[in-house]
N, C-alpha and C positions, 0 to 999 in steps of 0.2 A: 838468076834471081837477083844477085847483088847488083848487077849492072842496071836492071830495071829499077831497083830501089835508089841507086845513085842518081838516076835520071828522074827521080821523083814520080816514078810510075808505080805507086804503091799498090794499086789494085792488081796490076799485072804481077808484081812481086808476090803478093799474097796468093794469087791464083797458082803461081809456080810453086810456092811453098806447099800449098795444099796438095797439089798433084804429086810432089815429091813424097810427102807423107803417105798419100794414098798408095803409091807404088811401093814404098817401103813396107807398108802393112800387107800388101798383096804378096810380096816376095820375101817377107821376113828379112828385111835389110836394115834392121834397126841399128846395126853397128856402123853403117855408112855415115861419114861426117858430111852433112849438108851445109855446114856453116850457119845453121839456124839453131838458136837456143831452144831447148826443149820447153814445153809448156810448164808452168809452175807446178801443176799437179801431176806431172809425168812420173811414172814409177820406173825404177831401174832394176 
């Protein structure tokens, strides 16, 4: 994801971010560090 963002491929980076979040919610992997800041309204 970071590589895509570094190459200004923001749509691809956003798609990858969204897929990571989807997989996390499916597999209860919220503790995994994706390097992506949580949403402002995220609850911990």
